[in-house]
C-alpha atoms as one frame of an Amber mdcrd trajectory, in Angstrom:
protein
   0.000   0.000   0.000   1.427   3.375  -1.052   0.290   6.382   0.978   0.127
   9.953  -0.319   3.144   9.758  -2.646   5.004  12.864  -3.731   3.896  14.045
  -7.188   6.226  16.939  -8.035   5.501  17.182 -11.792   2.417  19.101 -12.894
   0.719  20.171 -16.090  -2.571  21.707 -17.202  -4.474  20.454 -20.190  -7.666
  21.155 -22.105  -9.631  17.890 -22.253 -12.461  18.529 -24.742 -12.761  22.066
 -23.411 -12.549  21.223 -19.692  -9.412  21.981 -17.701  -7.473  19.153 -16.060
  -4.584  19.430 -13.635  -2.376  16.339 -14.012   0.170  15.593 -11.282   2.699
  12.778 -11.380   6.146  11.621 -10.353   6.984  10.561 -13.930   7.798  12.857
 -16.853   6.570  10.268 -19.382   3.022  10.613 -18.018   3.022  14.388 -18.535
   4.394  13.860 -22.036   1.575  11.394 -22.802  -0.985  13.890 -21.506   0.510
  16.603 -23.717   0.291  14.242 -26.706  -3.415  13.633 -25.956  -4.676  17.079
 -24.953  -3.623  20.666 -25.722  -1.436  22.082 -22.962  -2.542  25.148 -21.006
  -0.123  27.640 -19.529  -2.559  29.985 -17.815  -3.763  29.536 -14.269  -7.410
  29.581 -13.309 -10.188  27.129 -12.665  -9.583  23.388 -12.652 -12.408  20.997
 -13.507 -10.585  17.758 -12.664  -7.477  16.945 -10.645  -5.736  13.757 -11.781
  -2.982  12.265  -9.616  -0.926   9.571 -11.358   1.627   7.722  -9.265   4.147
   5.526 -11.064   5.585   2.783  -8.868   9.062   2.151 -10.228   9.486  -0.916
  -7.992   6.465  -2.769  -9.360   7.310  -5.780 -11.463   5.902  -5.385 -14.962
   2.896  -7.607 -15.678   0.769  -7.779 -18.829  -2.238  -5.483 -18.941  -5.686
  -7.065 -19.140  -6.829  -7.759 -22.699 -10.072  -5.976 -21.792  -9.911  -3.408
 -18.967 -12.744  -3.473 -16.426 -14.730  -0.456 -15.217 -17.145  -0.539 -12.286
 -18.740   2.095 -10.089 -21.454   2.999  -7.632 -22.687   6.414  -6.537 -19.834
   8.916  -6.965 -16.978   6.367  -7.063 -15.749   4.723 -10.287 -12.864   2.245
 -10.439 -10.891   1.475 -13.608  -8.738  -1.664 -13.676  -6.204  -1.947 -16.514
  -3.904  -4.613 -15.083  -2.693  -6.203 -11.816  -0.648  -3.069 -11.003  -2.537
  -0.485 -13.050  -5.644   0.989 -11.416  -7.493   4.303 -11.189 -10.185   5.603
  -8.820 -12.370   8.612  -9.684 -14.330  10.557  -7.062 -16.868  12.325  -9.258
 -18.271  14.488  -6.475 -14.900  15.971  -5.606 -13.713  15.805  -9.236 -10.536
  14.098  -8.091  -8.728  11.029  -9.446  -5.992   8.950  -7.856  -4.173   6.225
  -9.759  -1.254   3.837  -9.579   0.535   2.444 -12.638   3.672   0.461 -13.367
   6.737   1.899 -15.050   6.065  -0.242 -18.124   2.633   1.359 -18.581   4.071
   4.823 -17.963   6.407   4.337 -20.912   3.616   3.336 -23.329   2.321   6.666
 -24.729  -0.024   4.955 -27.171  -1.921   3.254 -24.336  -2.458   6.568 -22.569
  -3.683   8.219 -25.783  -5.880   5.339 -26.969  -7.203   3.926 -23.703  -6.476
   5.531 -20.332  -7.189   9.204 -21.042 -10.217   8.576 -23.328 -11.745   6.276
 -20.694 -11.208   8.865 -17.979 -12.843  11.563 -20.119 -15.827   9.268 -20.599
 -16.065   8.553 -16.869 -15.701  12.160 -15.701 -17.277  14.004 -18.636 -20.633
  14.835 -17.034 -19.103  16.459 -13.939 -16.570  18.578 -15.879 -19.079  20.041
 -18.343 -18.371  17.640 -21.214 -21.175  15.710 -22.914 -20.084  12.569 -24.778
 -22.383  11.513 -27.639 -22.258   8.408 -29.793 -21.504   9.955 -33.178 -18.719
  10.529 -35.668 -17.497  14.039 -36.427 -15.719  15.518 -39.449 -15.053  19.042
 -40.642 -16.012  20.153 -44.148 -15.136  23.662 -45.327 -14.948  24.969 -41.773
 -18.223  23.408 -40.608 -18.732  20.365 -38.441 -20.582  17.349 -39.817 -21.926
  14.848 -37.269 -22.921  11.330 -38.315 -24.887   9.301 -35.785 -26.835   6.051
 -35.827 -27.130   2.738 -34.064 -24.057   0.555 -33.566 -23.318  -1.201 -36.849
 -24.843   1.550 -38.998 -21.474   2.195 -40.648 -20.388   5.459 -38.990 -16.725
   4.456 -38.848 -16.409   3.202 -42.422 -18.221   6.283 -43.698 -15.980   8.548
 -41.587 -12.926   6.789 -42.949 -14.070   7.293 -46.546 -14.885  10.970 -45.954
 -11.496  11.510 -44.309  -9.810   9.940 -47.332 -11.589  12.549 -49.461 -10.090
  15.442 -47.570 -12.527  16.163 -44.739 -10.895  16.910 -41.419 -11.227  13.847
 -39.178 -12.221  14.508 -35.560 -13.799  11.251 -34.350 -15.446   8.100 -35.669
 -17.350   6.781 -32.640 -17.613   9.181 -29.684 -17.541  12.967 -29.902 -17.276
  15.321 -26.919 -19.260  18.545 -26.689 -18.472  21.561 -24.538 -20.144  24.937
 -24.234 -17.886  27.937 -24.826 -19.899  31.081 -24.197 -22.941  30.739 -26.432
 -21.298  28.223 -28.787 -21.247  24.433 -28.658 -17.898  23.006 -29.706 -17.312
  19.419 -30.827 -14.026  17.829 -29.729 -12.180  14.653 -30.611  -9.159  12.818
 -29.242  -6.063  11.596 -31.105  -7.448   8.047 -31.187  -7.297   5.702 -34.140
 -10.232   4.888 -36.404 -11.703   1.496 -35.496 -13.005  -0.542 -38.436 -14.508
  -4.018 -38.455 -12.383  -6.596 -40.314 -14.932  -6.834 -43.142 -14.142  -3.206
 -44.014 -11.252  -4.572 -46.079 -13.847  -5.463 -48.729 -14.383  -1.716 -49.269
 -10.799  -0.616 -48.592  -8.339  -3.157 -50.073  -5.390  -1.029 -48.946  -6.086
  -2.163 -45.361  -5.189  -5.798 -46.027  -1.930  -5.429 -44.121  -3.665  -4.480
 -40.859  -4.274  -7.162 -38.212  -7.473  -7.002 -36.103  -6.878  -6.473 -32.372
  -9.314  -6.548 -29.417 -11.079  -3.263 -28.736 -12.221  -2.089 -25.271 -15.557
  -3.854 -25.724 -13.826  -7.108 -26.700 -14.700  -6.719 -30.373 -11.934  -7.375
 -32.912 -11.224  -4.294 -35.007  -8.659  -2.759 -37.321  -7.100   0.325 -35.757
  -6.075   2.875 -38.371  -4.178   6.102 -37.804  -5.881   8.686 -40.085  -2.586
  10.339 -40.967  -1.241   6.988 -42.161  -3.755   7.005 -45.012  -3.269  10.659
 -45.913  -6.187  12.050 -43.899  -6.033  15.318 -41.986  -6.830  15.255 -38.279
  -8.673  18.166 -36.668  -9.105  18.619 -32.922 -12.393  20.517 -32.759 -15.088
  22.181 -34.840 -18.377  24.089 -34.676 -21.151  21.620 -35.600 -23.414  22.739
 -38.464 -25.085  19.518 -39.713 -26.247  16.258 -38.148 -27.034  13.163 -40.197
 -28.847  10.242 -38.590 -27.732   7.218 -40.593 -29.993   4.191 -41.079 -28.256
   1.567 -43.199 -30.512  -0.715 -45.235 -29.750  -3.614 -47.604 -29.775  -2.864
 -51.293 -29.259   0.548 -52.845 -32.087   2.635 -51.388 -31.474   6.325 -50.768
 -34.058   8.411 -48.917 -33.721  11.685 -47.049 -35.930  13.644 -44.661 -35.428
  16.555 -42.278 -35.540  15.779 -38.565 -37.090  18.176 -36.083 -34.720  19.522
 -33.440 -36.710  18.036 -30.571 -36.680  14.554 -32.178 -32.945  14.712 -32.769
 -32.409  15.876 -29.189 -34.534  13.010 -27.858 -32.445  10.569 -29.891 -29.166
  11.835 -28.424 -30.590  11.928 -24.909 -31.180   8.188 -25.060 -27.440   7.620
 -25.494 -26.553   9.421 -22.272 -25.269   7.243 -19.473 -27.566   7.111 -16.465
 -26.388   9.198 -13.519 -26.808   8.222  -9.861 -28.851  10.498  -7.628 -25.757
  12.141  -6.133 -24.728  13.349  -9.617 -28.187  14.061 -11.048 -27.661  17.831
 -10.962 -25.244  17.511 -13.903 -27.956  16.199 -16.212 -29.475  19.640 -16.850
 -26.210  20.933 -18.323 -25.945  17.883 -20.594 -29.514  18.327 -21.840 -28.913
  22.041 -22.481 -25.869  21.182 -24.622 -27.876  18.635 -26.617 -30.751  21.057
 -27.215 -28.358  23.747 -28.423 -26.492  21.256 -30.631 -29.718  20.063 -32.287
 -30.529  23.554 -33.519 -28.122  22.580 -36.302 -29.430  21.310 -39.628 -30.648
  17.757 -38.918 -31.322  15.010 -41.501 -32.430  11.397 -41.472 -30.708   9.327
 -44.175 -31.988   5.851 -44.998 -29.549   4.329 -47.443 -27.768   1.303 -48.811
 -24.677   0.827 -50.919 -20.956   1.119 -50.295 -19.287   3.722 -48.056 -17.965
   5.360 -51.213 -21.454   5.763 -52.685 -22.936   7.110 -49.458 -20.014   9.521
 -48.978 -20.620  10.952 -52.459 -24.275  11.607 -51.672 -23.475  13.211 -48.315
 -20.952  15.585 -49.875 -23.566  16.598 -52.458 -25.961  17.330 -49.608 -23.347
  19.501 -47.884 -23.131  21.511 -51.114 -26.912  21.967 -51.137 -27.448  19.679
 -54.128 -30.491  17.376 -54.191 -29.388  13.777 -54.135 -32.089  11.529 -52.677
 -35.764  10.772 -52.894 -37.548  12.518 -50.012 -39.336  10.487 -47.372 -42.946
  11.577 -47.501 -44.265   9.932 -44.312 -45.672  12.619 -41.994 -43.780  11.388
 -38.942 -40.468   9.696 -38.331 -39.923   7.611 -35.230 -36.371   8.577 -34.329
 -35.580   6.157 -31.518 -32.610   4.209 -30.263 -31.878   1.557 -27.681 -31.286
   2.788 -24.136 -27.602   2.826 -23.251 -26.753  -0.097 -20.927 -25.494   0.233
 -17.360 -21.837  -0.226 -18.338 -20.524   0.384 -14.807 -23.181  -1.842 -13.180
 -23.795   0.945 -10.698 -27.583   0.406 -10.645 -27.632  -3.287  -9.685 -30.129
  -3.805  -6.857 -28.475  -4.762  -3.537 -31.346  -6.073  -1.409 -29.448  -7.572
   1.544 -28.465  -5.237   4.393 -26.896  -5.793   7.790 -24.895  -3.964  10.434
 -21.501  -5.310  11.578 -18.593  -4.297  13.783 -14.884  -5.093  13.528 -11.751
  -3.571  14.981 -13.790  -1.177  17.068 -15.638   0.157  14.033 -19.314  -0.226
  13.283 -20.172  -0.481   9.598 -23.163  -1.137   7.403 -23.210  -3.542   4.446
 -25.487  -3.894   1.445 -24.989  -6.682  -1.072 -26.661  -8.821  -3.726 -25.145
 -12.074  -2.438 -26.136 -14.373   0.429 -22.679 -15.942   0.048 -20.963 -12.619
   0.757 -23.219 -11.888   3.715 -22.470 -15.342   5.139 -18.711 -14.833   4.757
 -18.933 -11.476   6.531 -20.770 -13.052   9.455 -17.774 -15.341   9.936 -15.202
 -12.523  10.073 -17.150  -9.666  11.736 -19.658  -9.308  14.566 -23.269  -8.793
  13.466 -24.846  -5.898  15.332 -27.961  -3.818  15.663 -28.515  -1.000  13.219
 -26.644   2.088  14.389 -26.676   5.715  13.211 -23.005   5.972  14.203 -21.497
   3.712  11.541 -17.920   4.471  10.586 -18.618   3.563   6.967 -21.198   2.070
   4.613 -20.018  -0.699   2.292 -21.682  -1.865  -0.944 -20.476  -5.277  -2.175
 -21.463  -6.695  -5.569 -20.654 -10.100  -7.025 -19.458 -10.361 -10.619 -20.444
 -13.726 -12.132 -17.739 -13.710 -14.824 -14.818 -12.786 -12.574 -12.566 -15.149
 -10.671  -9.590 -14.719  -8.404  -6.102 -15.211  -9.826  -4.105 -15.037  -6.635
  -2.448 -11.708  -7.444  -1.088  -9.934  -4.361  -3.094  -6.975  -3.078  -1.879
  -3.575  -4.297  -3.319  -0.219  -3.364  -2.991   3.514  -3.000  -4.071   6.155
  -0.511  -4.421   9.738  -1.715  -5.989  12.106   0.785  -9.495  10.875   1.652
  -9.500   8.369  -1.228  -8.036   4.884  -1.246  -8.329   1.649  -3.169  -7.101
  -1.901  -2.854  -6.981  -4.312  -5.808  -7.208  -7.914  -4.601  -6.694 -10.658
  -7.189  -8.282 -10.680 -10.624 -10.453  -7.599 -10.977 -11.798  -7.629  -7.394
 -11.329  -4.368  -5.517 -12.454  -2.145  -2.678 -12.578   1.641  -3.140 -13.141
   4.000  -0.238 -13.999   7.663   0.323 -13.108   8.315   3.946 -14.654  11.795
   3.890 -18.130  10.414   3.215 -17.549   7.050   4.847 -18.493   5.330   1.590
 -16.928   2.091   0.316 -17.706   0.021  -2.774 -16.506  -3.464  -3.699 -16.872
  -5.664  -6.759 -15.723  -9.231  -6.235 -15.495 -12.346  -8.382 -18.378 -14.729
  -7.763 -16.209 -17.710  -8.746 -13.994 -17.309  -5.663 -14.264 -20.478  -3.558
 -15.597 -20.009  -0.039 -12.282 -19.829   1.812 -10.745 -17.514  -0.784 -13.816
 -15.262  -0.607 -13.500 -15.066   3.165  -9.785 -14.249   2.936 -10.400 -11.551
   0.290 -13.118  -9.910   2.376 -10.855 -10.009   5.433  -8.119  -8.208   3.517
 -10.584  -5.563   2.335 -12.131  -5.143   5.773  -8.739  -4.633   7.429  -8.052
  -1.868   4.916 -11.387  -0.153   5.590 -11.063  -0.381   9.384  -7.544   1.037
   9.210  -8.579   3.924   6.958 -11.972   4.682   8.532 -12.542   7.968  10.311
 -15.398   8.433  12.793 -18.504   9.602  10.961 -22.248   9.843  11.461 -23.967
   8.329   8.480 -27.563   8.494   7.276 -30.380   5.974   7.336 -29.764   2.304
   6.405 -30.850   2.583   2.781 -29.620   6.033   1.845 -25.892   5.768   2.518
 -25.154   9.372   1.434 -27.537  12.108   2.485 -28.121  15.303   0.551 -26.545
  17.326   3.347 -23.413  15.200   3.278 -23.200  15.446  -0.491 -23.322  19.233
  -0.269 -20.680  19.221   2.432 -18.462  17.048   0.254 -18.517  19.392  -2.735
 -15.390  21.302  -3.544 -15.463  24.453  -5.636 -15.756  23.786  -9.384 -13.393
  26.673  -9.897 -10.806  25.643  -7.326  -7.225  26.425  -8.249  -5.123  23.254
  -8.031
């Protein structure tokens, strides 16, 4: 366990319009941040403070093929490998993290994975709204292309970039309000294309598919490598909702601003009650964005054919048969609970250990039984030192990795074998745990003991709310730090 390490190196960066203060003990981390985001020299407000500790003594171990991200309430934990973890406190807009030296020296991983994931996790609380759409720039104006997964946004973006449009993003675009304007931002990530894209782009035959964050195999193409121009941001002017159909159909219809806004709203990640106040700002950004020219395009054919028609539309040339139906149902599937933060935890009980009283909620009788063997059950008390949510993950197991952790101020985390972890906010007395359901009984008991010792050691006396609430509104307000604090 590393406690409050010295982080003497600092930099400020513009992450999709928000301001981040990054602190580390490793120059390579600051260099990776500068390669991902524009650097800022001026002082002023800070929207997110990111502490990145590099443990030079950690033995290098392979990163997970697919990182894992889990959260509950205001805490979100990102697990990239046995020695590579990050904890975000979204109420305080503070991040602590611990990485190995090998990861620190991999700038591509920071640019393609770590920093984009963190922007997605923290976006809502720093004024950034992430929407599932591609973004390109044509003659100084932003062109957004949205649609369901599999609609062909990436292949179409790739084709348009090959034709000279400025490439900003192919999957997720970040929106930030600057004065009265909405700006669209991208990151220096690679374009991700499904392997069957080679049928449309034979020049990609030399690329080998690799696992993406969602486990899907994809070709990862650097736009500059194929002669495309990368842009960082733009002012959106047009939105095209793409609906791919078999055959060669081509139909076009205008979309009302309120319908387009409703479509984008369905792609927003659900926010827990303690962060609900940030939803209004996201909705205001979407409403302002959808005042742009909005079109629904139902089409078939190759990316090259569709790109030609879209460019004609941008020039104001008629190119498709209009859809004459009086009403379009512009709907999309609700975005899933990627962090599993809304899983119901019906079992609750009070315990005491090491002189501390604590409250547990879980979805597992097995976990509750293991806790009864290592802690003293007790009557419900308003004077709990901490409240602890514990969720089982059916697909996780334990791999016997030694526990590694970090303490940074009021935040701490402990990674215990596989992806299992405990994360703790001492200020609010709030702890969350996700643990592999495949752990055999004795290993589960040992893992919970290790986590409980950490919580008891770190716990500060606190008066917590009612059994089911965990974090009261008053406590949440007390926990807030100024959005414009100077780091």
